[in-house]
C-alpha positions in Angstrom: -10.1 -7.9 15.2 -12.4 -9.5 12.7 -15.5 -7.5 13.4 -13.3 -4.4 12.5 -11.8 -5.9 9.3 -15.3 -6.7 7.9 -15.8 -2.7 8.5 -13.0 -1.6 7.2 -13.6 -3.6 3.5 -17.5 -2.3 3.9 -15.1 1.5 3.2 -13.2 0.4 1.0 -16.0 -1.1 -1.1 -17.8 2.2 -0.7 -15.0 4.3 -1.7 -14.3 1.9 -5.2 -18.0 2.1 -5.7 -16.9 6.0 -5.8 -14.4 5.9 -7.5 -15.7 3.6 -10.2 -18.8 5.7 -11.1 -15.9 8.6 -11.8 -13.4 6.2 -13.9 -12.6 7.3 -17.3 -13.5 11.3 -17.0 -11.7 14.1 -17.2 -11.1 14.8 -13.3 -8.2 16.5 -12.4 -9.4 19.0 -9.8 -5.8 20.4 -8.2 -2.1 20.5 -7.7 -0.7 19.3 -4.4 3.1 20.5 -5.1 4.9 17.5 -5.5 3.0 15.2 -4.3 1.1 15.6 -8.0 -2.8 15.6 -8.8 -5.6 15.3 -6.8 -9.5 14.4 -8.6 -12.3 14.3 -7.8 -11.8 10.7 -7.2 -9.6 10.9 -4.8 -11.6 13.2 -2.1 -15.4 11.0 -3.1 -13.2 7.6 -1.6 -11.9 9.9 0.9 -15.2 10.8 2.1 -16.6 7.4 2.2 -14.3 6.2 4.3 -14.0 9.0 6.6 -17.7 9.1 7.1 -17.9 5.1 7.9 -14.7 4.3 9.9 -15.3 7.2 12.3 -18.7 6.4 12.5 -17.9 2.8 14.0 -15.0 4.0 15.5 -14.8 7.7 17.0 -12.4 7.3 19.2 -9.6 6.0 17.0 -7.0 8.4 15.0 -6.8 9.0 11.4 -4.3 10.0 9.2 -5.3 10.5 5.6 -3.4 11.4 2.7 -6.4 14.0 1.7 -7.3 15.5 4.9 -5.6 17.4 6.5 -3.3 16.3 9.5 -4.5 16.3 13.3 -1.7 16.0 15.8 -3.9 14.6 18.3 -3.6 11.0 16.3 -0.1 10.7 18.0 -1.6 10.5 21.0 -3.9 7.6 20.4 -3.1 4.0 20.5 -5.1 3.1 17.4 -4.9 5.4 14.3 -6.4 4.8 10.8 -4.2 5.6 7.8 -5.9 6.1 4.4 -4.7 6.9 0.9 -8.2 6.7 -0.8 -6.7 6.1 -4.1 -3.2 5.3 -3.9 -2.1 5.7 -7.5 -4.2 8.6 -9.1 -2.1 9.2 -12.2 -3.0 5.2 -12.7 -6.5 6.3 -12.2 -6.4 9.3 -14.6 -4.6 7.1 -17.5 -6.8 5.1 -17.5 -4.6 1.7 -16.2 -6.4 -0.3 -13.6 -3.5 -0.9 -11.0 -4.5 1.6 -8.3 -6.3 1.3 -5.1 -7.9 2.0 -2.0 -5.6 1.5 0.5 -7.2 1.1 4.3 -4.7 0.7 7.4 -5.2 0.0 11.3 -2.2 0.9 13.2 -2.0 -0.2 16.9 1.0 1.2 19.1 2.7 1.9 15.9 2.4 -1.6 14.4 0.5 -2.0 10.9 -1.7 -5.0 12.5 -4.7 -5.1 9.6 -5.3 -3.8 5.8 -7.5 -3.7 3.1 -6.5 -2.4 -0.6 -9.5 -2.5 -3.6 -9.3 -2.3 -6.9 -12.6 -0.8 -7.7 -12.0 -2.2 -10.9 -10.4 -5.5 -11.0 -12.6 -5.9 -8.3 -9.8 -7.9 -6.0 -10.1 -7.0 -2.5 -6.9 -7.8 -0.5 -6.9 -8.1 3.1 -5.0 -9.4 6.0 -4.7 -9.4 9.6 -1.5 -9.9 11.5 -1.3 -12.9 13.1 -4.3 -14.2 11.6 -3.7 -14.9 7.6 -4.0 -13.0 4.4 -7.4 -13.1 2.0 -8.4 -12.2 -2.1 -11.6 -11.7 -2.1 -12.4 -13.7 0.7 -10.4 -16.8 0.0 -7.4 -17.2 2.1 -3.3 -16.0 0.2 0.3 -16.9 1.2 3.3 -15.2 -0.2 5.2 -17.4 -2.6 7.6 -20.1 -1.4 10.4 -18.9 -4.1 14.0 -19.4 -2.4 16.5 -18.9 -5.8 16.3 -14.8 -6.3 17.7 -15.8 -9.7 14.0 -17.0 -10.6 12.1 -13.9 -8.7 10.8 -11.1 -10.2 10.2 -8.0 -8.4 7.2 -5.2 -9.2 8.2 -2.2 -9.3 7.3 1.1 -9.8 6.6 2.2 -13.6 6.8 5.9 -13.0 10.5 5.0 -11.1 11.4 2.1 -13.8 10.4 5.2 -16.3 12.9 8.2 -15.2 15.9 5.0 -14.9 16.3 5.0 -11.3 15.9 1.3 -11.4 18.9 0.7 -14.3 21.2 -0.3 -11.1 19.5 -3.2 -10.6 17.9 -4.9 -14.1 21.3 -6.7 -14.5 20.8 -8.5 -11.3 17.1 -8.6 -10.5 13.6 -9.7 -12.8 11.8 -6.1 -12.6 7.7 -5.5 -13.6 7.2 -2.3 -13.3 3.2 -1.9 -11.8 0.9 1.0 -10.4 0.4 1.8 -7.5 2.8 0.7 -4.4 -0.5 -0.3 -1.9 -1.5 -2.2 -5.1 2.3 -4.0 -5.7 2.0 -4.8 -1.9 -1.5 -6.9 -2.1 0.3 -8.2 -5.5 3.3 -9.9 -3.5 0.9 -10.8 -0.5 -1.0 -12.9 -3.0 2.0 -15.0 -4.1 2.0 -13.1 -7.6 5.7 -12.1 -7.0 8.1 -12.4 -4.9 8.9 -9.1 -3.9 7.9 -5.3 -3.9 10.9 -2.7 -3.6 11.3 1.1 -3.9 13.8 3.7 -5.0 12.2 6.8 -3.1 10.7 7.1 0.0 6.8 6.8 0.6 5.0 8.4 3.0 3.3 6.1 5.4 -0.3 6.0 3.9 1.0 4.7 0.5 2.3 1.3 2.6 0.8 1.0 6.4 -2.4 -1.2 4.3 0.7 -3.1 2.2 2.7 -4.0 5.1 -0.1 -5.7 7.2 -1.2 -7.5 4.1 2.2 -8.1 3.1 3.4 -10.0 6.9 -0.2 -11.5 7.3 0.2 -13.6 4.3 3.7 -14.8 5.3 6.1 -12.1 4.3 8.4 -9.8 5.8 8.4 -5.5 4.9 11.4 -3.8 6.2 13.0 -0.5 5.4 16.6 -0.8 3.2 18.1 -1.1 6.5 16.3 -4.2 7.6 14.3 -2.4 9.9 10.4 -2.5 10.1 8.5 0.2 9.5 6.7 2.8 12.9 3.4 3.8 12.2 1.8 7.2 13.0 4.8 9.0 13.7 4.5 12.8 13.2 6.3 12.9 9.9 4.4 10.2 7.8 7.5 10.3 5.2 9.1 7.1 5.1 12.1 5.4 4.0 12.7 3.2 0.6 9.8 -0.1 1.2 11.3 -3.6 0.4 8.7 -6.1 1.1 8.9 -9.8 0.0 8.0 -13.4 0.8 10.7 -13.6 3.6 12.8 -16.1 1.6 14.9 -13.8 -0.4 14.7 -10.7 1.4 18.8 -10.5 2.8 19.8 -11.8 -0.7 17.5 -9.0 -2.4 18.4 -6.2 0.4 22.3 -7.2 -0.3 22.1 -6.7 -4.0 20.3 -3.2 -3.6 22.9 -2.2 -1.4 25.3 -3.6 -3.6 24.4 -1.7 -6.8 23.5 1.4 -5.2 27.0 1.3 -3.2 
């Protein structure tokens, strides 16, 4: 998998250069309904990734937020799951908390991920069972085992809408941008966990799942079930990703606080 990871990083960095060249400009070119805006940067990033990955691995499946879905991916053992710009709102607002998200799933399991922030120049990567890295240096999830001493990064938009108020008395919360970026920060031990209130799509979380697990953490849905990727419906139930030590305790609080 190491040579495959190198190609995935190459693709993420090429996409990042395209995004960085457009950062700080008024680039909204459309709306995707409830999914929000799409910008020139989203499309330029998608084109870079698609060109590099599908040229290197023409037989693999493909699922991207910015590409029309094709059902033939469901018959593939290996499928690339891509968010060319996770955190479009942050990109538009000039908040450097967004990433290019590149993931490979094999037989529905997230086995490889790359998250690249083109502004901070952070590249989180991981291969399931082999390790995780930040800019090539090995990383590991935090060792915190006390829920009260833990800090969880959560959605800035969900916080702003008041959706996380039920949890604020029990948990230390730190609002951040893109969910994929938050997963990278958890994998690097900067936070003890991440969770979402609302569902997320496969392209939002697949790379983050691979990297957190490669870094020694645990990721499940609210019911404690692992995710299966490359499914007909890409929408996934709310995510919980932690250092593994506080996973059960966090899940209990989330259940108690929402009844």
